[in-house]
GUDRENZA-240858 format. One record per residue (C-alpha): residue in three letters; z, y, x. Coordinates in Angstrom, 3 decimals. Layout:
<marke><drenpa>ALA</drenpa><w>Z</w><v>Y</v><u>X</u></marke>
...
This chain:
<marke><drenpa>MET</drenpa><w>-43.204</w><v>0.373</v><u>11.486</u></marke>
<marke><drenpa>SER</drenpa><w>-41.438</w><v>2.995</v><u>13.149</u></marke>
<marke><drenpa>SER</drenpa><w>-39.409</w><v>5.851</v><u>11.706</u></marke>
<marke><drenpa>PRO</drenpa><w>-39.227</w><v>9.377</v><u>13.120</u></marke>
<marke><drenpa>VAL</drenpa><w>-35.948</w><v>9.825</v><u>14.746</u></marke>
<marke><drenpa>PRO</drenpa><w>-35.138</w><v>12.711</v><u>12.743</u></marke>
<marke><drenpa>VAL</drenpa><w>-34.920</w><v>10.424</v><u>9.488</u></marke>
<marke><drenpa>LEU</drenpa><w>-32.869</w><v>7.839</v><u>11.350</u></marke>
<marke><drenpa>LEU</drenpa><w>-30.416</w><v>10.207</v><u>12.201</u></marke>
<marke><drenpa>THR</drenpa><w>-30.446</w><v>11.661</v><u>8.771</u></marke>
<marke><drenpa>PHE</drenpa><w>-29.659</w><v>8.076</v><u>7.515</u></marke>
<marke><drenpa>LEU</drenpa><w>-27.217</w><v>7.461</v><u>9.872</u></marke>
<marke><drenpa>ALA</drenpa><w>-25.151</w><v>10.454</v><u>8.847</u></marke>
<marke><drenpa>LEU</drenpa><w>-25.375</w><v>9.903</v><u>5.136</u></marke>
<marke><drenpa>SER</drenpa><w>-24.389</w><v>6.414</v><u>5.605</u></marke>
<marke><drenpa>ALA</drenpa><w>-21.087</w><v>7.436</v><u>7.421</u></marke>
<marke><drenpa>CYS</drenpa><w>-20.619</w><v>9.969</v><u>5.008</u></marke>
<marke><drenpa>GLN</drenpa><w>-20.636</w><v>7.079</v><u>2.084</u></marke>
<marke><drenpa>GLY</drenpa><w>-18.491</w><v>4.869</v><u>4.283</u></marke>
<marke><drenpa>HIS</drenpa><w>-15.616</w><v>7.521</v><u>4.467</u></marke>
<marke><drenpa>THR</drenpa><w>-15.784</w><v>8.271</v><u>0.784</u></marke>
<marke><drenpa>ALA</drenpa><w>-16.011</w><v>4.525</v><u>0.091</u></marke>
<marke><drenpa>THR</drenpa><w>-12.785</w><v>4.109</v><u>1.922</u></marke>
<marke><drenpa>LEU</drenpa><w>-11.182</w><v>6.867</v><u>-0.041</u></marke>
<marke><drenpa>LEU</drenpa><w>-11.957</w><v>5.440</v><u>-3.297</u></marke>
<marke><drenpa>GLN</drenpa><w>-10.972</w><v>1.882</v><u>-2.168</u></marke>
<marke><drenpa>THR</drenpa><w>-7.182</w><v>3.407</v><u>-1.176</u></marke>
<marke><drenpa>SER</drenpa><w>-6.980</w><v>5.460</v><u>-4.336</u></marke>
<marke><drenpa>THR</drenpa><w>-8.104</w><v>2.020</v><u>-6.292</u></marke>
<marke><drenpa>LEU</drenpa><w>-5.653</w><v>-0.191</v><u>-4.498</u></marke>
<marke><drenpa>LEU</drenpa><w>-2.795</w><v>2.473</v><u>-4.804</u></marke>
<marke><drenpa>LYS</drenpa><w>-3.608</w><v>2.861</v><u>-8.686</u></marke>
<marke><drenpa>GLU</drenpa><w>-3.678</w><v>-0.718</v><u>-9.315</u></marke>
<marke><drenpa>ASN</drenpa><w>-0.244</w><v>-1.346</v><u>-7.494</u></marke>
<marke><drenpa>ILE</drenpa><w>0.995</w><v>1.237</v><u>-9.843</u></marke>
<marke><drenpa>LYS</drenpa><w>-0.595</w><v>-0.285</v><u>-12.728</u></marke>
<marke><drenpa>LEU</drenpa><w>0.972</w><v>-3.557</v><u>-11.735</u></marke>
<marke><drenpa>LEU</drenpa><w>4.562</w><v>-1.850</v><u>-11.354</u></marke>
<marke><drenpa>SER</drenpa><w>4.136</w><v>-0.365</v><u>-14.984</u></marke>
<marke><drenpa>ASP</drenpa><w>3.664</w><v>-3.758</v><u>-16.558</u></marke>
<marke><drenpa>PRO</drenpa><w>6.857</w><v>-4.535</v><u>-18.896</u></marke>
<marke><drenpa>GLU</drenpa><w>6.596</w><v>-8.327</v><u>-17.587</u></marke>
<marke><drenpa>MET</drenpa><w>7.785</w><v>-6.923</v><u>-14.301</u></marke>
<marke><drenpa>LYS</drenpa><w>11.191</w><v>-6.949</v><u>-15.934</u></marke>
<marke><drenpa>VAL</drenpa><w>12.191</w><v>-10.503</v><u>-14.808</u></marke>
<marke><drenpa>SER</drenpa><w>15.355</w><v>-12.353</v><u>-14.060</u></marke>
<marke><drenpa>CYS</drenpa><w>15.055</w><v>-11.883</v><u>-10.307</u></marke>
<marke><drenpa>ASP</drenpa><w>15.111</w><v>-7.980</v><u>-10.816</u></marke>
<marke><drenpa>LYS</drenpa><w>19.021</w><v>-8.216</v><u>-9.520</u></marke>
<marke><drenpa>MET</drenpa><w>17.775</w><v>-10.135</v><u>-6.596</u></marke>
<marke><drenpa>ASN</drenpa><w>19.027</w><v>-8.102</v><u>-3.433</u></marke>
<marke><drenpa>VAL</drenpa><w>16.375</w><v>-6.908</v><u>-0.981</u></marke>
<marke><drenpa>THR</drenpa><w>16.231</w><v>-4.531</v><u>2.061</u></marke>
<marke><drenpa>ASN</drenpa><w>16.517</w><v>-1.197</v><u>0.919</u></marke>
<marke><drenpa>ILE</drenpa><w>13.444</w><v>0.607</v><u>3.074</u></marke>
<marke><drenpa>PHE</drenpa><w>13.654</w><v>3.940</v><u>1.562</u></marke>
<marke><drenpa>ALA</drenpa><w>17.745</w><v>4.504</v><u>2.416</u></marke>
<marke><drenpa>GLY</drenpa><w>18.478</w><v>6.001</v><u>5.691</u></marke>
<marke><drenpa>ASN</drenpa><w>15.749</w><v>7.757</v><u>8.100</u></marke>
<marke><drenpa>LYS</drenpa><w>13.599</w><v>10.154</v><u>5.643</u></marke>
<marke><drenpa>LYS</drenpa><w>11.550</w><v>10.891</v><u>8.897</u></marke>
<marke><drenpa>VAL</drenpa><w>9.358</w><v>7.224</v><u>8.386</u></marke>
<marke><drenpa>ASP</drenpa><w>5.681</w><v>7.953</v><u>7.738</u></marke>
<marke><drenpa>ASP</drenpa><w>4.033</w><v>6.685</v><u>4.807</u></marke>
<marke><drenpa>MET</drenpa><w>2.244</w><v>3.937</v><u>6.369</u></marke>
<marke><drenpa>GLU</drenpa><w>5.504</w><v>2.368</v><u>7.897</u></marke>
<marke><drenpa>ILE</drenpa><w>6.952</w><v>2.388</v><u>4.834</u></marke>
<marke><drenpa>LEU</drenpa><w>4.015</w><v>0.755</v><u>3.012</u></marke>
<marke><drenpa>CYS</drenpa><w>4.059</w><v>-1.633</v><u>5.989</u></marke>
<marke><drenpa>LYS</drenpa><w>7.770</w><v>-2.333</v><u>5.803</u></marke>
<marke><drenpa>ALA</drenpa><w>7.251</w><v>-2.635</v><u>1.627</u></marke>
<marke><drenpa>THR</drenpa><w>4.686</w><v>-5.600</v><u>2.223</u></marke>
<marke><drenpa>THR</drenpa><w>7.479</w><v>-7.530</v><u>4.110</u></marke>
<marke><drenpa>VAL</drenpa><w>10.181</w><v>-6.990</v><u>1.344</u></marke>
<marke><drenpa>ILE</drenpa><w>7.306</w><v>-7.980</v><u>-1.144</u></marke>
<marke><drenpa>LEU</drenpa><w>6.417</w><v>-10.952</v><u>0.719</u></marke>
<marke><drenpa>GLU</drenpa><w>10.076</w><v>-12.008</v><u>0.579</u></marke>
<marke><drenpa>ALA</drenpa><w>10.163</w><v>-11.408</v><u>-3.038</u></marke>
<marke><drenpa>HIS</drenpa><w>6.832</w><v>-12.727</v><u>-4.208</u></marke>
<marke><drenpa>SER</drenpa><w>7.693</w><v>-16.053</v><u>-5.868</u></marke>
<marke><drenpa>CYS</drenpa><w>9.527</w><v>-14.007</v><u>-8.265</u></marke>
<marke><drenpa>HIS</drenpa><w>6.838</w><v>-13.099</v><u>-10.152</u></marke>
<marke><drenpa>LYS</drenpa><w>2.978</w><v>-13.165</v><u>-10.226</u></marke>
<marke><drenpa>ASN</drenpa><w>2.805</w><v>-9.556</v><u>-10.034</u></marke>
<marke><drenpa>LEU</drenpa><w>4.184</w><v>-9.371</v><u>-6.544</u></marke>
<marke><drenpa>LYS</drenpa><w>1.769</w><v>-11.379</v><u>-4.944</u></marke>
<marke><drenpa>GLY</drenpa><w>-0.889</w><v>-8.932</v><u>-6.165</u></marke>
<marke><drenpa>ILE</drenpa><w>1.071</w><v>-5.771</v><u>-4.823</u></marke>
<marke><drenpa>TYR</drenpa><w>1.423</w><v>-7.959</v><u>-1.289</u></marke>
<marke><drenpa>ILE</drenpa><w>-1.927</w><v>-8.156</v><u>-1.168</u></marke>
<marke><drenpa>ASN</drenpa><w>-2.962</w><v>-4.368</v><u>-1.929</u></marke>
<marke><drenpa>LEU</drenpa><w>-0.080</w><v>-3.108</v><u>0.249</u></marke>
<marke><drenpa>PHE</drenpa><w>-1.478</w><v>-5.400</v><u>3.194</u></marke>
<marke><drenpa>LYS</drenpa><w>-5.150</w><v>-4.028</v><u>2.532</u></marke>
<marke><drenpa>LEU</drenpa><w>-4.137</w><v>-0.643</v><u>2.652</u></marke>
<marke><drenpa>VAL</drenpa><w>-1.770</w><v>-1.081</v><u>6.007</u></marke>
<marke><drenpa>GLN</drenpa><w>-5.200</w><v>-2.896</v><u>7.681</u></marke>
<marke><drenpa>MET</drenpa><w>-7.339</w><v>-0.045</v><u>6.780</u></marke>
<marke><drenpa>LYS</drenpa><w>-5.649</w><v>3.070</v><u>7.346</u></marke>
<marke><drenpa>SER</drenpa><w>-3.224</w><v>2.261</v><u>10.183</u></marke>
<marke><drenpa>ALA</drenpa><w>-4.017</w><v>1.303</v><u>13.732</u></marke>
<marke><drenpa>VAL</drenpa><w>-0.266</w><v>1.413</v><u>14.670</u></marke>
<marke><drenpa>HIS</drenpa><w>1.169</w><v>-0.951</v><u>11.908</u></marke>
<marke><drenpa>LYS</drenpa><w>0.256</w><v>-4.478</v><u>11.419</u></marke>
<marke><drenpa>ALA</drenpa><w>1.704</w><v>-5.862</v><u>8.177</u></marke>
<marke><drenpa>PRO</drenpa><w>4.116</w><v>-7.289</v><u>7.439</u></marke>
<marke><drenpa>CYS</drenpa><w>6.192</w><v>-5.166</v><u>9.456</u></marke>
<marke><drenpa>PRO</drenpa><w>9.586</w><v>-6.353</v><u>10.736</u></marke>
<marke><drenpa>VAL</drenpa><w>12.472</w><v>-4.920</v><u>8.466</u></marke>
<marke><drenpa>ALA</drenpa><w>16.012</w><v>-4.218</v><u>10.200</u></marke>
<marke><drenpa>ALA</drenpa><w>18.945</w><v>-6.034</v><u>7.956</u></marke>
<marke><drenpa>GLY</drenpa><w>21.090</w><v>-3.134</v><u>6.808</u></marke>
<marke><drenpa>ASN</drenpa><w>21.342</w><v>-1.587</v><u>3.174</u></marke>
<marke><drenpa>THR</drenpa><w>20.282</w><v>-3.782</v><u>0.373</u></marke>
<marke><drenpa>THR</drenpa><w>19.321</w><v>-2.815</v><u>-3.088</u></marke>
<marke><drenpa>SER</drenpa><w>17.925</w><v>-4.690</v><u>-6.209</u></marke>
<marke><drenpa>LEU</drenpa><w>14.594</w><v>-5.552</v><u>-6.556</u></marke>
<marke><drenpa>HIS</drenpa><w>14.107</w><v>-3.468</v><u>-9.464</u></marke>
<marke><drenpa>HIS</drenpa><w>15.038</w><v>-0.561</v><u>-7.923</u></marke>
<marke><drenpa>PHE</drenpa><w>13.204</w><v>-1.488</v><u>-5.077</u></marke>
<marke><drenpa>LEU</drenpa><w>10.105</w><v>-1.309</v><u>-7.221</u></marke>
<marke><drenpa>LYS</drenpa><w>10.863</w><v>1.795</v><u>-8.853</u></marke>
<marke><drenpa>ASP</drenpa><w>11.237</w><v>3.669</v><u>-5.359</u></marke>
<marke><drenpa>LEU</drenpa><w>8.003</w><v>1.958</v><u>-4.208</u></marke>
<marke><drenpa>LYS</drenpa><w>6.150</w><v>2.663</v><u>-7.402</u></marke>
<marke><drenpa>ARG</drenpa><w>7.314</w><v>6.650</v><u>-7.029</u></marke>
<marke><drenpa>VAL</drenpa><w>5.964</w><v>6.693</v><u>-3.345</u></marke>
<marke><drenpa>LEU</drenpa><w>2.566</w><v>5.037</v><u>-4.276</u></marke>
<marke><drenpa>GLN</drenpa><w>2.122</w><v>7.814</v><u>-7.234</u></marke>
<marke><drenpa>ARG</drenpa><w>2.904</w><v>10.608</v><u>-4.655</u></marke>
<marke><drenpa>LEU</drenpa><w>0.213</w><v>9.186</v><u>-2.190</u></marke>
<marke><drenpa>VAL</drenpa><w>-2.010</w><v>8.868</v><u>-5.009</u></marke>
<marke><drenpa>LYS</drenpa><w>-1.113</w><v>12.724</v><u>-6.201</u></marke>
<marke><drenpa>ASP</drenpa><w>-1.198</w><v>13.878</v><u>-2.582</u></marke>
<marke><drenpa>TYR</drenpa><w>-3.868</w><v>11.722</v><u>-1.360</u></marke>
<marke><drenpa>SER</drenpa><w>-1.888</w><v>11.353</v><u>1.719</u></marke>
<marke><drenpa>ILE</drenpa><w>-3.776</w><v>8.259</v><u>3.140</u></marke>
């Protein structure tokens, strides 16, 4: 049973296109799922006042993947605070794994400015909403 070469090439080309589309859909789904988790009213928990590293302060020339990679670290440090944080961490980790050859989550985060977990999560939600809107990743 042999197939003509043109049929095989067409099949391979279509398979490659579907893989790219599937990756875009998966990325969009992970971003939207995180936004939904961050919008959950139950996220208002007692540890909102917990101090975490403010990765959004300072140098604004940081790329989106680096921000998401650093966010995985901050979320990992606070994940015992609320059940949704574990899901957010897993989704961010998958995004960084899929989209970045440079960054390997969780990324190192230098000590410096801090913010409350509540403000960190609000900033993270804004970044994720921008990424969904702009299709940046």
